[in-house]
gemmi code that builds the backbone of each chain (N, CA, C; Angstrom):
import gemmi

chains = {
    "A": [
        ("MET", (18.887, 29.586, 223.171), (18.955, 30.609, 223.845), (18.722, 32.167, 223.672)),
        ("LYS", (18.754, 32.962, 224.487), (17.899, 34.355, 223.926), (19.293, 34.655, 224.888)),
        ("GLN", (19.703, 36.519, 224.191), (20.312, 37.426, 225.149), (19.811, 38.064, 226.704)),
        ("GLY", (20.439, 37.645, 227.604), (19.830, 37.893, 228.822), (18.825, 36.913, 229.305)),
        ("HIS", (19.151, 35.995, 229.379), (18.133, 34.470, 229.813), (19.776, 34.449, 230.961)),
        ("VAL", (18.785, 34.500, 231.720), (19.810, 33.968, 233.358), (19.542, 31.831, 234.019)),
        ("VAL", (20.370, 31.733, 234.218), (20.597, 30.133, 234.806), (21.840, 30.743, 236.251)),
        ("GLU", (20.389, 30.609, 237.365), (20.748, 30.965, 238.463), (20.916, 29.379, 239.550)),
        ("LEU", (22.084, 29.069, 240.210), (22.231, 28.378, 240.906), (23.240, 28.522, 242.215)),
        ("GLU", (22.342, 27.625, 243.310), (22.844, 27.747, 244.349), (23.566, 26.923, 245.091)),
        ("ILE", (24.636, 26.709, 245.841), (25.228, 25.735, 246.318), (25.645, 25.146, 247.575)),
        ("PRO", (25.473, 24.998, 248.544), (26.612, 24.697, 250.251), (27.950, 25.355, 249.678)),
        ("SER", (28.404, 25.452, 250.363), (30.348, 26.205, 249.993), (30.595, 24.620, 250.944)),
        ("ALA", (30.178, 23.901, 249.998), (31.256, 22.351, 250.538), (31.561, 21.701, 249.072)),
        ("PRO", (32.740, 21.107, 249.634), (33.802, 21.060, 248.452), (32.697, 19.861, 247.392)),
        ("GLU", (32.050, 19.021, 247.996), (31.518, 18.349, 246.900), (30.182, 18.665, 245.732)),
        ("TYR", (30.186, 20.282, 246.025), (29.178, 20.543, 245.196), (29.772, 20.979, 244.036)),
        ("VAL", (31.220, 20.997, 244.177), (31.729, 22.223, 242.758), (31.649, 21.396, 241.254)),
        ("SER", (32.065, 20.355, 241.539), (31.743, 19.965, 240.376), (30.139, 20.078, 239.671)),
        ("ILE", (29.165, 20.209, 240.868), (27.806, 20.311, 240.311), (27.802, 21.586, 239.410)),
        ("VAL", (28.491, 22.884, 239.864), (28.443, 23.651, 238.622), (29.038, 24.136, 237.812)),
        ("ARG", (30.311, 22.978, 237.576), (30.868, 22.193, 236.564), (30.502, 22.252, 235.263)),
        ("ARG", (29.542, 21.498, 235.851), (28.623, 20.443, 235.051), (27.463, 21.660, 234.634)),
        ("ALA", (27.129, 22.115, 235.210), (26.269, 23.463, 234.993), (26.412, 23.885, 233.995)),
        ("VAL", (27.657, 24.840, 234.184), (28.221, 25.311, 233.384), (28.832, 24.956, 232.048)),
        ("GLU", (29.302, 23.202, 231.679), (29.355, 22.946, 230.466), (28.081, 23.036, 229.856)),
        ("GLY", (26.869, 22.038, 230.698), (25.735, 22.244, 229.664), (25.647, 23.650, 229.147)),
        ("LEU", (25.585, 24.509, 229.849), (25.382, 25.874, 228.998), (26.060, 26.103, 227.770)),
        ("ALA", (27.298, 25.893, 228.168), (28.120, 25.986, 227.087), (28.065, 25.491, 226.041)),
        ("ARG", (28.110, 24.308, 225.801), (27.579, 22.916, 224.705), (26.482, 23.389, 223.713)),
        ("ARG", (25.780, 24.516, 224.608), (24.497, 24.576, 224.201), (24.480, 25.868, 223.264)),
        ("MET", (25.572, 26.997, 223.750), (25.921, 27.860, 223.275), (26.826, 27.644, 222.088)),
        ("GLU", (27.411, 26.527, 222.244), (28.286, 25.938, 220.731), (29.825, 27.058, 220.840)),
        ("PHE", (29.968, 27.125, 222.327), (31.511, 27.301, 222.695), (32.409, 25.646, 221.873)),
        ("SER", (33.764, 26.690, 221.431), (34.763, 24.924, 221.716), (34.492, 24.271, 221.917)),
        ("GLU", (35.269, 22.671, 222.153), (36.062, 21.947, 223.004), (36.955, 23.127, 224.272)),
        ("VAL", (38.100, 23.568, 223.967), (38.744, 24.131, 224.658), (38.250, 25.242, 225.200)),
        ("GLN", (37.181, 25.813, 224.626), (36.266, 27.474, 225.413), (35.784, 26.773, 226.701)),
        ("ILE", (34.905, 25.425, 226.474), (34.147, 24.079, 227.359), (34.612, 24.243, 228.516)),
        ("GLU", (36.188, 23.515, 228.402), (37.250, 23.707, 229.213), (37.254, 24.867, 230.149)),
        ("ASP", (38.332, 25.659, 228.861), (38.328, 26.885, 230.260), (37.210, 27.177, 231.365)),
        ("LEU", (36.050, 27.485, 230.552), (34.953, 27.916, 231.388), (34.516, 26.513, 232.560)),
        ("LYS", (34.925, 25.721, 232.510), (35.217, 24.544, 233.426), (35.983, 24.768, 234.450)),
        ("LEU", (36.934, 25.444, 233.984), (37.883, 25.854, 235.043), (37.706, 26.841, 235.783)),
        ("ALA", (37.568, 27.975, 234.786), (37.180, 29.199, 235.403), (36.723, 29.305, 237.283)),
        ("VAL", (35.219, 28.479, 236.330), (34.405, 28.607, 237.118), (34.762, 27.845, 238.387)),
        ("GLY", (35.333, 26.362, 237.961), (35.944, 25.728, 239.316), (37.002, 26.205, 240.409)),
        ("GLU", (37.372, 26.716, 239.753), (39.003, 27.299, 240.552), (37.867, 28.631, 241.229)),
        ("ALA", (37.105, 29.067, 240.942), (36.183, 30.660, 240.835), (35.581, 29.439, 242.623)),
        ("CYS", (34.898, 28.797, 242.497), (33.976, 27.652, 243.477), (35.301, 28.033, 244.964)),
        ("THR", (36.395, 27.241, 244.037), (37.206, 27.117, 245.155), (37.862, 27.145, 246.285)),
        ("ASN", (37.950, 28.536, 245.407), (38.390, 30.064, 246.115), (37.235, 30.305, 247.073)),
        ("ALA", (35.687, 30.483, 246.714), (34.869, 30.587, 247.509), (34.781, 30.103, 248.871)),
        ("VAL", (35.211, 28.345, 248.462), (34.862, 27.423, 249.424), (36.065, 27.652, 250.827)),
        ("ARG", (36.932, 27.249, 249.812), (38.254, 27.684, 251.074), (38.400, 28.885, 251.692)),
        ("HIS", (38.284, 29.892, 251.089), (38.460, 31.264, 251.862), (37.007, 32.023, 251.935)),
        ("GLY", (35.977, 31.110, 251.967), (34.813, 31.952, 252.083), (34.653, 32.453, 253.506)),
        ("CYS", (35.109, 32.374, 254.845), (35.600, 33.195, 255.339), (34.250, 33.087, 256.460)),
        ("ALA", (33.364, 32.826, 256.286), (31.926, 32.390, 257.277), (32.500, 31.860, 258.055)),
        ("ASP", (31.732, 31.784, 259.461), (31.762, 31.053, 260.217), (30.624, 30.065, 261.071)),
        ("ASN", (30.048, 29.783, 259.995), (28.399, 29.088, 260.365), (29.060, 28.186, 258.859)),
        ("ASP", (27.992, 26.605, 259.139), (27.680, 25.889, 258.222), (27.052, 26.207, 257.533)),
        ("LEU", (26.182, 27.324, 257.742), (24.744, 27.338, 256.507), (25.305, 27.982, 254.811)),
        ("ARG", (26.663, 27.894, 255.090), (27.369, 29.150, 253.808), (26.459, 28.562, 252.434)),
        ("HIS", (25.995, 29.804, 251.694), (26.013, 29.878, 249.796), (26.760, 29.672, 249.319)),
        ("ILE", (27.199, 29.516, 248.023), (27.505, 30.488, 247.282), (26.558, 29.953, 246.192)),
        ("ALA", (26.896, 31.472, 245.399), (25.370, 32.060, 244.542), (26.019, 31.948, 243.057)),
        ("VAL", (25.533, 31.191, 242.223), (26.434, 30.938, 241.255), (25.563, 31.668, 239.750)),
        ("ARG", (25.645, 32.542, 239.086), (24.286, 33.529, 237.955), (25.229, 33.209, 236.976)),
        ("CYS", (24.443, 32.977, 235.589), (25.391, 32.202, 234.742), (24.179, 33.430, 233.377)),
        ("MET", (24.798, 34.020, 232.452), (23.921, 35.126, 231.367), (24.118, 34.243, 230.421)),
        ("VAL", (23.234, 34.432, 229.646), (23.258, 34.232, 228.092), (23.527, 35.671, 227.602)),
        ("MET", (24.754, 35.687, 226.788), (24.996, 37.126, 225.820), (25.154, 36.755, 224.237)),
        ("ASP", (24.523, 37.903, 223.479), (25.425, 37.525, 222.339), (26.563, 37.353, 221.810)),
        ("GLU", (27.453, 38.016, 223.009), (28.862, 38.062, 222.846), (29.864, 36.378, 223.422)),
        ("GLY", (28.551, 36.222, 224.026), (29.364, 35.065, 225.319), (28.501, 34.804, 226.529)),
        ("LEU", (29.339, 34.083, 227.193), (28.536, 33.943, 228.298), (28.987, 34.275, 229.616)),
        ("ALA", (28.534, 35.505, 230.557), (29.192, 35.889, 231.609), (28.730, 35.183, 232.997)),
        ("VAL", (29.427, 34.726, 233.591), (29.216, 34.163, 234.863), (29.998, 34.410, 235.956)),
        ("GLU", (28.808, 35.328, 237.220), (29.276, 35.403, 238.946), (29.648, 34.355, 239.309)),
        ("ILE", (30.270, 34.001, 240.179), (30.233, 33.732, 241.861), (30.698, 34.556, 242.932)),
        ("ARG", (29.223, 34.237, 243.861), (29.254, 35.386, 244.896), (29.109, 34.493, 246.238)),
        ("ASN", (29.828, 34.675, 247.171), (30.039, 34.443, 248.344), (29.932, 35.414, 249.546)),
        ("ASP", (29.359, 34.714, 250.764), (30.015, 35.377, 251.781), (31.243, 35.362, 252.647)),
        ("ILE", (31.932, 37.005, 253.113), (32.874, 36.664, 253.807), (33.199, 36.989, 255.053)),
        ("ARG", (33.741, 37.107, 255.453), (33.942, 37.974, 257.004), (35.691, 38.045, 257.554)),
        ("ASP", (35.962, 39.350, 257.444), (37.579, 39.624, 258.058), (38.704, 39.320, 256.665)),
        ("CYS", (38.096, 39.159, 255.530), (39.015, 38.455, 255.033), (40.430, 39.662, 253.949)),
        ("ARG", (41.415, 38.785, 253.922), (41.750, 40.002, 252.807), (41.550, 40.073, 251.065)),
        ("ILE", (41.347, 41.053, 250.554), (41.543, 41.477, 249.357), (42.724, 40.616, 248.567)),
        ("PRO", (42.552, 39.031, 247.421), (43.271, 38.718, 246.986), (44.418, 39.464, 246.301)),
        ("THR", (45.370, 38.922, 245.476), (46.456, 39.651, 244.992), (46.197, 38.378, 244.145)),
        ("VAL", (46.713, 38.553, 242.241), (46.669, 38.109, 241.430), (47.893, 37.963, 241.056)),
        ("PRO", (48.774, 36.748, 241.330), (49.978, 36.569, 240.578), (50.327, 36.885, 239.294)),
        ("ALA", (51.363, 38.047, 238.633), (51.889, 37.772, 237.181), (51.711, 36.458, 236.427)),
        ("GLN", (52.978, 36.071, 237.141), (52.571, 34.398, 237.096), (52.947, 32.963, 238.613)),
        ("PRO", (52.502, 32.320, 238.471), (52.460, 31.449, 239.467), (53.877, 30.785, 239.933)),
        ("ASP", (53.700, 30.770, 241.412), (55.443, 30.628, 241.640), (55.036, 29.087, 241.378)),
        ("VAL", (56.393, 28.325, 240.658), (55.705, 26.972, 240.414), (56.329, 26.243, 241.243)),
        ("THR", (57.034, 26.461, 243.020), (57.948, 26.045, 243.828), (56.219, 25.909, 245.289)),
        ("ARG", (55.718, 26.932, 244.895), (54.413, 26.543, 246.104), (53.199, 26.454, 245.545)),
        ("GLU", (52.341, 25.550, 246.551), (51.148, 24.875, 246.052), (50.083, 25.549, 245.916)),
        ("GLY", (49.870, 27.508, 246.648), (48.726, 27.758, 245.973), (48.728, 28.993, 245.121)),
        ("GLY", (47.942, 29.778, 244.831), (48.178, 30.456, 243.705), (48.678, 30.691, 241.551)),
        ("PHE", (47.176, 29.601, 242.053), (47.091, 29.302, 240.790), (45.894, 29.846, 239.959)),
        ("GLY", (44.807, 29.546, 240.882), (43.268, 29.752, 240.635), (43.176, 31.170, 240.321)),
        ("LEU", (43.475, 32.465, 240.916), (43.457, 33.799, 240.103), (43.862, 33.889, 239.540)),
        ("TYR", (44.758, 33.451, 239.158), (45.660, 33.009, 237.546), (45.122, 32.559, 236.644)),
        ("LEU", (44.869, 31.228, 236.423), (44.348, 30.055, 235.647), (42.317, 32.004, 235.439)),
        ("ILE", (41.648, 32.177, 236.411), (40.559, 32.183, 235.880), (40.827, 33.808, 234.878)),
        ("ARG", (42.184, 34.694, 235.497), (42.639, 35.242, 234.868), (42.759, 34.949, 233.560)),
        ("LYS", (44.037, 33.921, 232.850), (44.205, 33.799, 231.763), (43.355, 32.706, 231.048)),
        ("LEU", (42.172, 32.579, 231.406), (41.123, 31.815, 230.317), (40.121, 32.437, 230.196)),
        ("MET", (39.689, 33.309, 230.751), (38.450, 34.210, 230.519), (38.935, 35.363, 230.464)),
        ("ASP", (38.209, 36.134, 229.186), (38.622, 37.450, 228.627), (37.922, 38.230, 229.430)),
        ("GLU", (36.746, 38.526, 230.011), (36.817, 39.408, 231.524), (36.318, 39.058, 232.881)),
        ("VAL", (37.329, 39.625, 233.487), (37.336, 39.264, 235.043), (37.341, 40.367, 236.284)),
        ("ASP", (36.523, 40.836, 236.982), (36.436, 41.583, 237.518), (36.050, 41.264, 238.633)),
        ("ILE", (36.674, 41.466, 239.958), (36.799, 40.428, 241.110), (36.219, 41.634, 242.490)),
        ("VAL", (34.925, 41.811, 243.027), (34.039, 42.728, 243.125), (34.092, 42.345, 244.926)),
        ("TRP", (35.334, 43.181, 245.744), (35.217, 42.769, 247.583), (34.482, 44.333, 247.969)),
        ("GLU", (33.661, 43.547, 248.541), (32.482, 43.882, 249.531), (32.839, 43.757, 250.909)),
        ("PRO", (32.129, 44.511, 251.918), (32.489, 44.262, 252.874), (31.893, 43.053, 253.601)),
        ("GLU", (31.596, 42.438, 252.978), (30.775, 41.285, 253.196), (30.383, 40.076, 252.071)),
        ("THR", (30.859, 40.650, 251.172), (30.478, 39.534, 249.627), (31.383, 39.994, 249.096)),
        ("ALA", (32.054, 38.614, 248.165), (32.827, 38.610, 247.399), (32.333, 38.156, 246.413)),
        ("VAL", (32.276, 38.917, 245.017), (31.368, 38.478, 243.460), (33.285, 37.858, 242.424)),
        ("VAL", (33.216, 37.068, 241.969), (33.800, 37.268, 240.694), (32.917, 37.158, 239.542)),
        ("LYS", (32.972, 37.877, 238.826), (32.262, 38.536, 237.768), (33.408, 37.997, 236.610)),
        ("MET", (32.747, 37.035, 235.521), (34.499, 36.447, 234.381), (32.789, 36.321, 233.235)),
        ("LEU", (33.588, 36.104, 231.891), (32.926, 37.130, 230.805), (33.935, 35.570, 229.585)),
        ("LYS", (33.364, 34.611, 228.999), (34.000, 34.404, 228.025), (33.193, 34.522, 226.576)),
        ("ARG", (33.767, 35.181, 225.718), (32.974, 35.441, 224.395), (33.446, 34.012, 223.223)),
        ("LEU", (32.361, 33.966, 222.800), (32.069, 33.454, 221.641), (33.060, 33.471, 220.620)),
        ("SER", (33.859, 34.668, 220.368), (35.290, 35.122, 219.440), (35.857, 34.910, 221.021)),
        ("PRO", (36.966, 33.977, 221.075), (37.754, 34.397, 222.260), (38.820, 35.607, 221.822)),
        ("THR", (39.138, 36.329, 222.968), (40.965, 37.292, 223.224), (41.724, 36.036, 224.133)),
        ("ALA", (40.927, 35.642, 224.921), (41.989, 35.063, 226.296), (42.677, 34.285, 225.230)),
        ("VAL", (43.423, 33.638, 226.350), (44.433, 32.572, 225.620), (43.786, 31.114, 225.219)),
    ],
    "B": [
        ("MET", (26.340, 10.551, 237.498), (27.002, 11.034, 236.696), (28.618, 10.364, 236.723)),
        ("GLU", (28.933, 9.588, 234.903), (30.338, 9.659, 235.062), (31.555, 10.558, 235.077)),
        ("GLY", (32.511, 9.556, 235.527), (33.669, 10.450, 235.699), (34.010, 11.453, 236.969)),
        ("ILE", (32.513, 11.749, 238.262), (32.251, 12.792, 239.020), (33.350, 12.390, 240.425)),
        ("ARG", (33.082, 11.276, 240.212), (34.465, 10.437, 241.529), (35.319, 10.380, 241.006)),
        ("LEU", (36.375, 10.514, 241.817), (38.229, 9.893, 241.927), (38.141, 8.194, 241.941)),
        ("GLU", (38.645, 7.742, 241.166), (39.013, 5.720, 241.501), (40.680, 5.427, 241.747)),
        ("ILE", (41.033, 5.606, 242.931), (42.571, 5.141, 242.384), (43.129, 3.773, 242.652)),
        ("GLU", (44.241, 3.271, 241.602), (44.457, 2.327, 241.782), (46.462, 2.176, 242.355)),
        ("LEU", (46.825, 1.279, 242.961), (48.301, 1.692, 242.983), (48.685, 0.086, 242.709)),
        ("LYS", (49.623, 0.279, 241.162), (49.515, -1.075, 240.837), (50.956, -1.125, 240.787)),
        ("ASN", (52.044, -2.446, 240.782), (53.421, -2.536, 240.950), (53.776, -2.379, 239.635)),
        ("VAL", (54.684, -1.943, 238.782), (54.969, -2.361, 237.501), (56.891, -2.534, 237.759)),
        ("ASP", (57.747, -3.964, 237.044), (58.577, -3.469, 237.127), (59.247, -2.956, 238.606)),
        ("GLY", (58.987, -2.789, 239.906), (59.475, -2.654, 241.298), (59.007, -1.080, 241.357)),
        ("LEU", (58.141, -0.769, 240.140), (57.670, 0.847, 240.543), (56.436, 0.831, 241.199)),
        ("GLU", (55.880, 1.215, 242.618), (54.521, 1.951, 242.595), (54.237, 3.157, 241.677)),
        ("ILE", (52.739, 2.313, 240.838), (52.244, 3.491, 239.946), (51.090, 4.095, 240.401)),
        ("LEU", (50.930, 4.917, 240.135), (49.475, 5.543, 240.686), (48.129, 5.658, 239.733)),
        ("ASP", (47.526, 4.977, 239.602), (46.777, 5.120, 238.167), (45.210, 5.407, 239.220)),
        ("ALA", (44.841, 6.628, 238.558), (43.224, 7.214, 238.322), (42.495, 7.469, 237.449)),
        ("ALA", (41.757, 7.634, 237.541), (40.732, 7.745, 237.360), (39.240, 8.502, 236.933)),
        ("GLY", (38.702, 9.598, 236.845), (38.005, 10.646, 237.195), (38.419, 11.862, 237.001)),
        ("GLU", (37.765, 12.507, 238.330), (38.532, 14.196, 238.430), (38.874, 14.498, 239.201)),
        ("ILE", (40.173, 15.257, 239.242), (40.753, 15.832, 240.726), (40.436, 17.255, 240.644)),
        ("ASP", (39.501, 17.486, 241.728), (39.447, 18.766, 242.202), (39.465, 18.797, 243.921)),
        ("VAL", (38.881, 19.880, 244.268), (38.504, 20.369, 245.706), (38.295, 19.305, 246.668)),
        ("TYR", (37.479, 18.707, 246.252), (36.761, 17.250, 246.072), (37.843, 16.257, 246.409)),
        ("THR", (38.487, 15.469, 245.692), (39.006, 14.426, 245.406), (40.271, 14.849, 245.616)),
        ("ALA", (41.426, 16.117, 245.442), (42.337, 16.039, 245.740), (43.045, 15.695, 247.153)),
        ("PRO", (42.015, 15.427, 248.374), (42.683, 14.808, 249.577), (43.219, 13.266, 249.227)),
        ("GLN", (41.915, 13.015, 248.170), (41.897, 10.877, 248.116), (43.708, 10.982, 247.197)),
        ("PHE", (43.276, 11.998, 245.949), (45.201, 12.043, 245.737), (45.769, 12.307, 246.464)),
        ("LYS", (46.042, 12.867, 247.229), (47.291, 13.382, 247.612), (47.571, 11.849, 249.016)),
        ("GLU", (46.694, 11.336, 249.284), (46.570, 10.265, 250.313), (47.360, 9.174, 249.377)),
        ("ALA", (46.908, 9.492, 248.537), (47.733, 7.697, 247.283), (48.951, 8.278, 246.909)),
        ("ILE", (49.285, 9.379, 246.761), (50.556, 10.279, 246.374), (51.585, 10.132, 247.670)),
        ("ASN", (50.649, 10.575, 248.698), (52.214, 9.805, 249.910), (52.169, 8.512, 250.757)),
        ("THR", (51.513, 7.943, 249.990), (51.108, 6.565, 250.359), (52.527, 5.831, 249.627)),
        ("ILE", (52.574, 6.264, 248.216), (53.646, 5.610, 247.630), (54.906, 6.558, 247.564)),
        ("LEU", (54.810, 7.931, 248.314), (56.397, 8.358, 248.834), (56.743, 7.509, 250.173)),
        ("ALA", (55.677, 6.735, 250.956), (56.035, 6.544, 252.103), (57.027, 5.259, 252.371)),
        ("THR", (57.205, 4.814, 250.836), (57.625, 3.388, 250.739), (59.072, 3.437, 249.995)),
        ("GLY", (59.082, 5.026, 250.406), (61.049, 5.463, 250.340), (60.737, 5.422, 248.678)),
        ("GLN", (60.455, 5.711, 247.373), (60.048, 5.647, 246.075), (60.303, 6.990, 245.678)),
        ("LYS", (61.760, 7.064, 245.071), (62.263, 8.789, 244.727), (61.135, 9.043, 243.841)),
        ("HIS", (60.884, 8.563, 242.676), (60.242, 8.802, 242.029), (59.024, 8.523, 241.364)),
        ("LEU", (57.966, 9.498, 241.206), (56.370, 9.105, 241.056), (55.676, 9.179, 240.118)),
        ("ILE", (55.006, 8.109, 239.600), (54.629, 7.801, 238.664), (53.190, 8.131, 238.476)),
        ("VAL", (52.541, 8.979, 237.906), (50.845, 9.044, 237.741), (50.762, 8.732, 236.455)),
        ("ASP", (49.895, 7.114, 236.577), (48.920, 7.310, 235.005), (47.485, 8.404, 234.921)),
        ("MET", (47.495, 9.506, 234.116), (46.770, 10.075, 233.513), (45.997, 9.909, 233.036)),
        ("SER", (45.931, 8.918, 232.239), (45.112, 8.561, 231.215), (43.311, 8.616, 230.868)),
        ("ARG", (42.832, 8.067, 232.228), (41.686, 8.452, 232.403), (41.108, 9.980, 233.477)),
        ("ILE", (42.366, 10.602, 233.361), (41.472, 11.509, 234.241), (41.297, 12.524, 233.691)),
        ("THR", (39.621, 12.801, 233.354), (38.918, 13.952, 232.330), (39.186, 15.414, 232.919)),
        ("TYR", (39.511, 15.693, 234.381), (40.030, 17.267, 235.000), (40.543, 17.064, 235.789)),
        ("MET", (41.449, 18.298, 235.773), (42.336, 18.480, 237.021), (42.644, 19.898, 237.369)),
        ("ASP", (42.758, 20.837, 237.995), (42.720, 21.675, 238.646), (43.585, 21.870, 239.715)),
        ("SER", (43.638, 23.264, 240.176), (44.874, 23.965, 241.270), (44.745, 22.942, 242.183)),
        ("SER", (43.947, 22.117, 242.966), (43.706, 21.661, 243.942), (44.836, 20.191, 243.474)),
        ("GLY", (44.519, 19.825, 242.331), (45.489, 18.487, 241.942), (47.075, 19.144, 241.873)),
        ("PHE", (46.830, 19.879, 241.018), (48.392, 20.721, 240.991), (48.989, 20.625, 242.015)),
        ("GLY", (48.674, 21.358, 243.301), (48.657, 21.508, 244.525), (49.493, 20.030, 245.337)),
        ("ALA", (48.873, 18.865, 245.081), (48.945, 17.949, 245.555), (50.467, 17.277, 245.064)),
        ("LEU", (50.398, 17.520, 243.593), (51.999, 16.676, 242.919), (52.884, 18.238, 243.678)),
        ("LEU", (52.825, 19.214, 243.388), (53.968, 20.346, 243.909), (54.217, 19.961, 245.731)),
        ("SER", (53.549, 19.455, 246.094), (53.777, 19.361, 247.496), (54.598, 17.730, 247.382)),
        ("ALA", (53.906, 16.939, 246.906), (55.549, 15.989, 246.407), (56.794, 15.885, 245.964)),
        ("THR", (56.264, 17.414, 245.130), (57.878, 18.196, 244.204), (58.498, 18.619, 245.049)),
        ("ARG", (58.504, 19.075, 246.300), (59.055, 19.494, 247.458), (60.019, 18.977, 248.247)),
        ("ARG", (59.089, 17.266, 248.581), (59.620, 16.099, 249.378), (60.229, 15.598, 248.305)),
        ("LEU", (60.031, 15.340, 246.937), (61.196, 14.591, 245.993), (62.200, 15.275, 245.872)),
        ("ARG", (62.074, 16.841, 245.398), (63.486, 16.609, 244.874), (65.062, 17.440, 245.348)),
        ("PRO", (64.531, 17.034, 246.487), (65.814, 17.498, 247.250), (66.597, 16.092, 247.159)),
        ("GLU", (65.499, 15.059, 247.097), (66.451, 13.638, 246.841), (66.516, 13.623, 245.480)),
        ("GLY", (66.582, 14.369, 244.592), (66.599, 14.060, 243.543), (66.089, 13.064, 242.199)),
        ("GLY", (64.663, 12.919, 243.377), (63.447, 12.663, 243.069), (62.395, 13.455, 241.560)),
        ("THR", (61.391, 12.835, 241.152), (60.949, 13.505, 240.181), (59.316, 13.029, 239.995)),
        ("ILE", (59.001, 14.081, 239.208), (57.173, 13.363, 239.503), (56.694, 13.473, 237.823)),
        ("ASN", (56.662, 12.161, 237.415), (56.287, 11.950, 236.504), (54.183, 11.800, 235.871)),
        ("MET", (54.180, 12.507, 234.822), (53.132, 11.962, 234.435), (52.532, 11.989, 233.313)),
        ("VAL", (51.804, 11.114, 232.944), (51.678, 9.404, 231.640), (50.441, 10.142, 230.977)),
        ("ASN", (50.434, 10.572, 229.568), (49.092, 10.574, 229.120), (48.523, 11.176, 229.403)),
        ("VAL", (48.687, 12.672, 229.738), (47.727, 13.807, 230.464), (47.051, 14.094, 228.933)),
        ("SER", (45.901, 14.738, 229.300), (45.106, 14.627, 228.447), (44.967, 16.348, 227.861)),
        ("PRO", (44.915, 17.069, 226.558), (44.992, 17.906, 225.906), (44.535, 18.901, 226.561)),
        ("ALA", (43.523, 19.266, 227.446), (42.701, 19.932, 228.799), (44.366, 19.971, 229.163)),
        ("ILE", (44.806, 19.373, 229.784), (45.376, 19.545, 231.383), (46.326, 20.189, 230.595)),
        ("ASP", (47.151, 19.716, 229.396), (47.982, 19.899, 228.829), (47.996, 21.365, 228.769)),
        ("ARG", (47.370, 21.330, 228.319), (47.350, 22.965, 227.837), (47.451, 24.327, 229.293)),
        ("ILE", (46.539, 23.571, 230.506), (47.128, 24.090, 231.181), (48.324, 24.231, 232.340)),
        ("LEU", (48.695, 22.386, 232.301), (50.441, 23.026, 232.513), (51.215, 23.752, 231.915)),
        ("LYS", (50.954, 24.106, 230.871), (51.840, 25.019, 230.123), (51.552, 26.109, 230.101)),
        ("ILE", (50.180, 26.549, 230.452), (50.189, 28.179, 230.643), (50.613, 28.575, 232.461)),
        ("THR", (49.998, 27.364, 233.042), (50.989, 27.833, 234.358), (52.752, 27.561, 234.251)),
        ("ARG", (52.868, 27.115, 233.549), (54.593, 26.686, 233.124), (54.704, 25.656, 234.174)),
        ("LEU", (53.907, 24.865, 234.439), (54.046, 23.538, 236.107), (55.165, 22.372, 234.631)),
        ("SER", (54.388, 22.445, 233.467), (55.247, 21.471, 232.164), (56.548, 21.791, 232.662)),
        ("SER", (57.550, 22.854, 233.010), (58.796, 22.595, 233.550), (59.257, 22.016, 234.645)),
        ("VAL", (58.329, 21.314, 235.315), (57.996, 21.063, 236.551), (57.905, 19.853, 236.499)),
        ("PHE", (57.206, 19.273, 236.251), (57.248, 17.700, 235.857), (57.392, 17.356, 234.281)),
        ("ALA", (57.690, 15.717, 234.275), (57.882, 15.059, 233.530), (56.764, 14.153, 233.135)),
        ("LEU", (56.143, 15.000, 231.573), (55.410, 14.340, 231.346), (56.072, 13.603, 230.393)),
        ("HIS", (54.858, 12.275, 229.997), (55.516, 11.007, 229.086), (54.277, 10.932, 228.651)),
        ("ASP", (54.590, 9.595, 226.933), (53.325, 9.943, 226.233), (52.935, 7.880, 226.415)),
        ("SER", (53.844, 7.401, 227.260), (53.352, 6.067, 227.365), (54.100, 5.645, 228.517)),
        ("LEU", (53.510, 4.618, 229.463), (53.954, 4.162, 230.865), (55.425, 3.652, 230.843)),
        ("ASP", (55.572, 2.974, 229.578), (57.173, 2.368, 229.940), (57.995, 3.422, 229.641)),
        ("GLU", (57.872, 4.480, 229.154), (58.678, 5.466, 228.617), (58.624, 6.228, 230.663)),
        ("ALA", (58.302, 6.149, 230.641), (58.226, 6.835, 232.879), (58.787, 6.326, 233.070)),
        ("ILE", (58.372, 4.589, 232.861), (58.916, 3.560, 233.932), (60.656, 3.877, 233.269)),
        ("GLN", (60.725, 3.696, 232.525), (62.748, 3.654, 231.813), (63.320, 5.213, 232.183)),
        ("SER", (62.631, 6.225, 232.557), (63.222, 7.549, 232.427), (63.153, 7.298, 234.193)),
        ("ALA", (62.475, 6.448, 235.036), (62.480, 6.505, 236.374), (63.687, 5.721, 237.087)),
        ("LYS", (64.226, 5.234, 236.191), (65.340, 3.812, 236.636), (66.304, 4.262, 236.676)),
    ],
}
model = gemmi.Model(1)
for chain_id, residues in chains.items():
    chain = gemmi.Chain(chain_id)
    for i, (resn, *xyz) in enumerate(residues, 1):
        res = gemmi.Residue()
        res.name, res.seqid = resn, gemmi.SeqId(i, " ")
        for name, pos in zip(("N", "CA", "C"), xyz):
            atom = gemmi.Atom()
            atom.name, atom.element = name, gemmi.Element(name[0])
            atom.pos, atom.b_iso = gemmi.Position(*pos), 0.0
            res.add_atom(atom)
        chain.add_residue(res)
    model.add_chain(chain)
structure = gemmi.Structure()
structure.add_model(model)
structure.setup_entities()
């Protein structure tokens, strides 16, 4: 695999397709020789980002899609999850999740497990950009 | 694809209903997991025991289902008991500090004894 190689995937914004993205990212990460712990981190972070897109996509039709873009880099694997939004508030990432409540774990875990995370909130699109380095700096 | 679905079996051991699950718990399968939890809680059992030996993946959707059960059981002195979680899930429980909310056990016997 070479620096700059891109793997793109588009799925309907529906729960049953999220595992397909996890498997694609797992396959890439294995080829790139990430460690088992790093592969689990990538699967979980990407799964949480897709889950947020499915749950909070806020679009109003059945034709919503989630675009996933994975880029092979010398330093690691960059993943972008992009989805349409309508009238959504910018999410806040808790410093520590509230273990007495059901929500708030997804973004917290993404921040914890990935080395770089950038959430881009545009008028009609949300993009979660993540990087997992082959030499880890995350937890 | 192996493990992509969630298979759930409720089994009675020593008078306790045990939730035995296999596969992945995510945004798609969490409703099924939550339904099984609710089936056990509806019996009036105070302590929930989930055999996680064959769960290969669990994300915040699964944690949410367990936290929902915690909210119902805690006022009655009940507990959530997870048996044989994988190293990957154990790591996430520690990162989120959910390991302080759920009781983790190395064997089903140990979980059953603690629930009696």
